N, C-alpha and C positions, 0 to 999 in steps of 0.2 A: 583322699578326695571325696569319698562317701561321708567321712565325720563332717568335712567341713561343710558339704552340702547338706547335711541333716540340722547343724546349728544354725545354719543360714535360715532352713526352713522354720524350725522353731522359734526365730525371733520373728516372724511375720506377725504384724499387728493389726487388727481390724479398728476402723474408725466407723462407729455407727450413729450417722447423724439422724437427730430428731427433727424433720422439716428438710428431708433429704433432697426435695426438688424445688427447695427455695435459691433465692440468687446468691446467698453466702455459701452454702453447700455445694452448689454447682462451682462457683468461682474456685473454692478450695478443692474440688476434684479436678478441675481443668489445670489448675495449677499445679498441684500433686504430679500428674499426668506429664506435664510440661518440664519439672524438675528432673523427675525419674527419669524420662526420656533424653535428657539434655537438650531441651527446646528453649530453656529458659532457667535463668540462676535463681536461688532462694532469696532474691531481695526481699526485705521485709520481715524474714523469719529470724526469729531471736535465735533459734537453736542451730542456726548455721554457722554462728560465730563461736569462739573460745568462750568458756570454758565447756559449752555444750557440745560442740563437735567431736570432742573428744571423751565424752561421757557414756558413750555406749548406748546412745538412743536409736531407736529402729530407724534403719536407714529410710529416707523417701520413697526409694523402690520397694520397701517391705511393707508399707501400708496398703491395706485393701479397703474399699469402701463401699457400705451398705448401707441401709437406715429406714425409717418409717416416714410416711407422709400421708395424708389424705386427700393429695391433689393428684389429678389425673396428667397431668402436663409432666412429659419425661424431662430427665435432666439435659438430654440432646435439644430439646424443644426450648428448653429455659436458656442453655448457652446460646443458641441460635439468637433469641432474643437479647440477650447481653452484647451479642456482636453488634446487632441492628444499631444498639444504642451507643455503640462507640467504647464500651468499657472493655470487652476480649476483644482482642487482635484476631481478624478472621484467619491466619495463618495457624494459629494456636487450636482454634477449632477443628480444622482440618487435621491438626497432629495429634489431637486427643479424642477425637470420634469414638474409636473403639473403647477408651478406657472409659468413656462416658456411657456407652451402650452397656459395657460390662457392671459399672457401678448401678445404672439404673434397674438392670436385671436383678440385682440383688436389694431391692426396695419393696417393702411389704405395707399393708394398709396400717395405719396409723391408728391413734384412739380418736373417734369423734362421738363425744360424750351424746350428743343428739341423736344418734344412730345407734346407740348400744342398749336396746332394751333386753329388760328382764334379766341382764346379766350383771353380776357384782363387779365391782373394780378389782377385786381379788382375781376373778377370772380373766379381765382384761389384762391386768399386770402379767398375769402367768401367759397370757397369750404372747404379748409382747416379748417376754423373757424367752420365752420358746424361739422365736424369731431370731434372737440375739446369739442364743446358743446354737441353733442350728447353722446360722451364717459363720460362726467359729469353727464349727465342726466340719462344716461342707469345704471350706477353706483351708483347714489344717492350720489355724492361726493358735499362737501360744496366747493372746490374750485379745479383748476388745476394749476399747475406749467408747464411750457413748457421749456425744456431745450435742446439748439441747439449742437447735438453732430457729425452734418455732416462733410463732408469732407471739409478742407480747402479751400475757392476760393481765386483767383488773388484778390490783391486791388482794389477797386472801383473807377472806372472813375468820378470824381464830375460832378453832373449835378445840374441847379439851381433849380430843383423840389427836390433836397436832403434836402435843407434848408427851404423850405416853403410848410407848411402842405396842405394848400390849393392848392397849384400848383399841389403837389404830388398827392392829392387826383383826380385831374382833369384828369394827365396825365395816373393815374393808371386805367382808365374805357377806354382807347384807346387800343382798340385789335391791332393796326399796331405798337404800341410802347412798350419796356420793359424797365423802367427806372429803376427797382429793380433788385439786384442779386437775387437767389433764398433763400439765408439766409434771406434777408430783407422782401423777401413775405411771409415767415413762420413767422418773428418777427411781421410783420403786422397781421397777422391772429391771432396770440395772441392777439394782442390788441383787435380785433373786438371779439374775443371769452372772452373777460374779464379776461384772464389769465395771471397769472405772467410769466415773462420770463427771463431767463438767457443763456447768450451767452458763451459756453464752448469752442469756436473757435477761431482763429482770423479774421473769414469774419466778414464780415459789420454787418450783424444781426440787431439789435436795434438802432446800432451806429450813425445810420445818423440823424441829429439833427431834420429832420422833422418827423420821426418816435418818435425820443424822445420825442418830444412835444405832439404829438397824445397820447404817452402813460401816460404822466402827466396828460393830459386833462381828458383822461379817467379812471383815478384812478388805472393805472396798475403799481404795482414794477417791475424794471427791475434791471438787473445786468449783469456785463459783464467786461472785454473781454479776452478771450483765459485761460483756466484753468492754475494756477501756480501749476505744480503738482512735480516737481522733481529738475531739475537742475537750473531753474530759482530761485525756492524755496530756494535751498541753497545758489546761489547768493546773494537774498536778506537777507538772514541771516549773511554772512559773510561781504558783501560790507560795512553795517554801522557799523560792528566791527572795520575796519581798520579806519575809519572815527572818530568813538570815541577814537580811540588810537592815534589821530594826524598823522598818517601814510597817506603818497600819493599814490593811485594806479596810476601806468604809463599806464599800459595796463591790461586789462583782454582778453586773448583769449580762443575760446570753439570750439569744435567740437560734433556734435551729430553723431551717427551712428544707423539706425532703418530701421527695414523691414514692412511687413506687409501692410495695405491699407494705413496707415500714410507714411510708406517710399515711397510707389508707388507715393500718391497724391504728397509728397513734392520735388519728382524728378524732377515734373514740375517746370522749373524757374519762371514761373509767379506765381504760387501758393506760393512757397517758399517766395516770397518776402513779403507775409502777416506774415508768422512766424517768420521770421527773424526781422521784425519791432517789433513785441511785444515782442519777448523775449530779445532784446537788449535795449530797451527805457528806461525801469526801471532801468537796469546797468548802463546805461550812467548817468542818473539823480544822481544815488546815488553816482558814484565815480568821476564824474567831468571831466573822461576822454573819449576823443573822438574815443580812441584806444580799440575798444570792439569788434575785427572780430569775427565771427562764420560761422562756415560752417555745413551743415547739410547734409549727404551722405546716400542714399539708400543701404542698404545691404540685399538682400531678405532673406537670410539664417535665418536672427536674429529673422525675425517673430515680435512678440510683445514686444520683449526685446530691452531697449534701451539703449544705452552706451553712456555717456556722459562726455566730459574730459575738463577740465578747466586747463589753465596756468595764474597765477596771478603775475604780476611783480610789487612790491612795493617799492618805496623809504623811507627808514627809516634815523635815527638820522644821522648828518653830511653826508647825501648823501649815507648811505649805501643802499644796495641792498637786498631785501627779495623775496623770491620766494615761491610761494604756489601752490601745483598741487592737482587736486582731480580728483577721478575717481567716476562716479556714474552709477551702473547697476540695472536696475529694470523692471518688467512687466510695460508697461506703463499705460494699461487699470486698473491695481490693484491699480496705484496711484491716478488715476482719478476717479474712480468709488465710494469710500466712499466721495470723495468731492462734487461729483454730487448728492448724496444722501443729505448731509449737505445742500447744497443750495438748494435742494427743500423745506427742512423741514423751513428753514429761510426764504425763499419767500413766503411759506404760512403763517408764523406770519406775515410777512411786510403787505400780503395782507389783514389777519385779522385786523391789525392795521391801515387800510387804507392809509396806504404809498402809494404814487404814483412817478413814474420817477424812475430815477436813485439813487440806494441805495450805496453812496460811502464806507460804512463801510463794504461792502460785497467785496470791494478791496483785502480783505485778499486771496480771491480764485483767484484772476486774476493777469496775468503778465501786463496787461495795464488796470487798471481799470478805469470805466467809472465816470467822475466827481470827480476824487480824483486824486491829485499830489502824494500821499504817497505810497511809493514801500518799505519802512523799514517793514520788516517783523515782528518783534516785535512790533512796534508801530501799525501797522495794526492788531495785535491780540489783543492790548489793546482796540483798536477802536471798535472792534468787540465784545468783549465781554460788553464794556459800551453801546452800541446799542442794543444789545439783552435784557440787564435789563430795559433798558428805553422802547424798543418796547413791550416785554411781559407786563409791567404795562400799556401801553397805550392800551395794545390788551385786558386787563382784566377789562378794567375800564367800 
């Protein structure tokens, strides 16, 4: 009995959310507690089905939540707001209240560049890494997976230090320079803490070559970039189908309407450039068409509900024309949250198996996958299943 208990304890895994008090992290925490407590099934979680269910992933009940945030609004307050908007059922808030309180007690102040005077980014990263390590030790966790769910940043202006690990480390020690965006400082902190890392946003995160090299060197598995939750997922299902039928896509136009924090963030023309780049890159690759315009509009009254429209114009036999129009409406956080839990479980497996650097097979979850040029959703699903079988066997060896 003692040995079984020790094994179970050793398998406990931490999920450290960057942006822990936001809607996605809060929804994921509510969902995790509800699944673990038997109040809800794991609908929408890829890892709840085979071959993942028997792959030795951490159990939902063995996942512990903490994180960084610059917001003073607690996860419980955020969840109450999401109940008011009709996204989270009131019964689940009551059932998961204690879990939310426990998770919020593990949230530590994040990195706010405007409030870090006379401190080097190396010192900031070491502070963030110490928070992650303390969380791991305090809760007796075997490992921690960091998942970046913070607000979208503008595209990064490239610097020579972004390509050279040695030059980057030297620059990070200079308190008069800020060579990394906030998302990449958090990613570097994950490397320092020896934690696996996923970038669920369009921000740079671990995507800079120097940081990717450091992650590989230090045995940290990483995955990104920008979670593929709704409209883009549907596009990567449909576009290969047109190609398989020998039909040529002439244009693929889209519009997103959303409110809430994402809508406000993406109303910034600089920030929205990052999102537009990740949302269109895969579609352009799949269709071969350069005519893939996409517009994102902030509609505050929609809150967390996202509406996505697509108009697809296709050339068929003898030059005939085919038109497909789709409308996608969903609570965006409800689409993202189960995938976030999947990534935490899969990266825990990768870490256990000794995988380091980018995991291309986890591109299934991302709009612009690192170290992979595969965007076809069906092909990604096959690759992911094959990878989990191999990695599970490797972890158990």
